[in-house]
N, C-alpha and C positions, 0 to 999 in steps of 0.2 A: 296849379296843374291838376289835370284829371287823367283818368285811365280809359274812359269810354265804357266802363262797366256800370250800367244803369241800376240805380238803387230803388227808385220809386217812379211811378207814372202819376203825374198830376193832371189837372185840367185848368184851362184858361178860364178864370172867373170873370175877368174884364180887362179891357185895354182902354184907358181913359186918357183923352187928350185935353190938356189945359194949359193955356198960355204958351202954346208951341211945344210943350213937353208931353211925353207919353208915359203913363205908369201901367205896368203889367202886373196883374194880381193873379196868382196861381193857387188853386186849392190843392192842398197836400196834407196828409195826416201824420206821417212818420218823420220825415226829415226836418220838419219844422221844430221838432223837439231838440234837435242838435244844432239848428241854425241860429246864429247870433247876428244882431244888427251890425251891418257893415261887412259881413262875411260874404265870400263868394259862393255861388252855386251855379252849376251848369244847367241850363234849361234848353233841352233839345240841342245840345252842343254849343250853346252860347253862354259864355261866362258873364254872369250878372252879379250885381251887388244888392243884397237884401237890405232894403231901407225901412221896411215895416214888417213885423212878424206877429202873427196871431196864432192861436192854438192849432188851427187847421188851414192856415193860408200864409202866404208871404207876398210882398210886393217889391218890385224893382223898377227903377226908372230906365227908360230906353233912350240912348243917344240917337241922334239923327243917322249917324253912320250905321249903328246897329239896326235901326228900322229899315234902312235902304238895302243893307247887304244880306239880311236874313229873311227867313220865312215869316217873321212876326207880322209884317205888313199885310200878309194874306191870311192870317189866322182869325178865327171867329171864336166867340164865346163857346165853351164846351170842348174845344179842341184838346186832345190828349198830348202831353208833353213829357219828354224823358228828363228825369232829374238825377243829378249826381253831385255830391259834396266833394270838395277838393281832397286829393290824396294826402293822408297824414305822412309825416316824415318817417315814421316807423311802420308804415303800412306796406302791404304787398302790392307789387306792380302787376296787375292782372291783365291789362289790355296793351295799349301803346301810349306814347306821349301825346296827350290831347291838351291843348292850351285853352280851348274855348274861344279861339279867335277864328271865326268863320271866314272862309275864303270866298264863299259864294253859295248859290243854291243850285241844286239839280232838280230833275223832274222825276217823280215816282211813276214807274211804268206798271209794275206788277209784283205780286207776292204769290208765287205759284207752287203748289205742292210738287215735290219731286216724286215721280212715279215709283211705287214700290217701297217708299220710305215715309217716315213722319216728318222729314225735313222739307225746307222750302228753298226756292230760288228767288232772291230779291233782285229786281232789275230796275236800274235807274239810268237816266241820261244826264251827263255832266257837261258843264260849259267847256268848249274847246280849249280855252286858255288854262284850264286846270288839268286837262287830259295828260299833259306831259309829266305831271307829278305822280300819276297813278300807274302802277305796274302790276303784272300778274304776281299773285301771292304777296303783294305789298299791303300795307295798312291804309285804311281810309275811314274817317269818322263820318258816319251818316246819321243825322239827327242825334249826334252825341254818342252813338254806339260804335265801339271799336270793332271793325269788321275787316276780314281778309278778302281781297279781290280774287275771285275764282276764275273770272273771264273778263277780258278787255277787248272790245271791238270798236275801235275809233273812240266815240264818246259814249258808247253803251257799256255799262259796268254791271257785272253779275256777281253776287255774293251768296254763299250758302248760309242758310239760317236754320238753326235748330229750334225745336218747339219751345224750349225754355226762353229763348230770346224773343220769340213772338209773344209769349205770355207776359214777359216782364218789361216790354217796351210798347211804344205807340204804333209799331209797324202795321198791325192788323187794322188800325183805324184809318190808314191812309187810302186815298182814292187816286185813281189814275190821273196824272196831271198835277197832283199836289206838289208844292215846292218842299224840298228837303234841304236842311242845312248840311254843308260839306266843309270839312277841314282836312286838307291833304297832309301827308306826313311832313312834319317840320324839317326832318333831316334832308328830304329831297330838295327843299327850297334852299337850305344852306349849301348843299353840294352845287346846285345851279349857280348860286351867287359866287362861290369860290372859283368855279370853272370859268365863269364870265370875267371875273377879276383877273385870273391868270391869262386869259386870252387877250384882254385889254392891255395888260402889262406887256405881253409879248409884242403886240402891235406897236406899242409906244417905243419899245427898244429898237425894233426893226426900223421904225421911222427915223429915230435918232441916228442910227447907223447909216441909213441911206442918205441922210442930210449932212453927213460928214462929222458928226459929233463923237 
């Protein structure tokens, strides 16, 4: 489990395809000192398993589902990626519950300075099927960053970004139209499932009653 608090920004060193498999290598200097082979690491919001670790890089294998569902299929060498190690059992919970299980990709629209402040507005477009899970003042993981939704207009999402977040993440390197990894609040999905189950259960009972059981 992760919190969406980015610890380091790495760079894509390579994505190599061999025998139908893909291996992502990321250049990083600090987190590799704490990373162990077989351990998890979130790369721009995607939970991956480190299979090879060097002093200033690590590699992870990408499953076909990961390749198709995330922004990795559109990344090029040199792309900046947000990195976070899993939350320790005795650690502080600084962001929100982030599993590293990407629900889909959105489209980066802009990172605009807010007039009269040092802060920014981050604007992205999200898929319609994810919009029902995103609410005003709710949590949303964008590129692995735990953010609070400041405005929601249909599929257009706006979040307020402080200078520290811009400095410590890959947001400033994104260009209009770039794909961004999204993970909606896990609690919203559980609530939806429970409500759907309750409704389905009620319909079943009503049907039984109407049929004389």
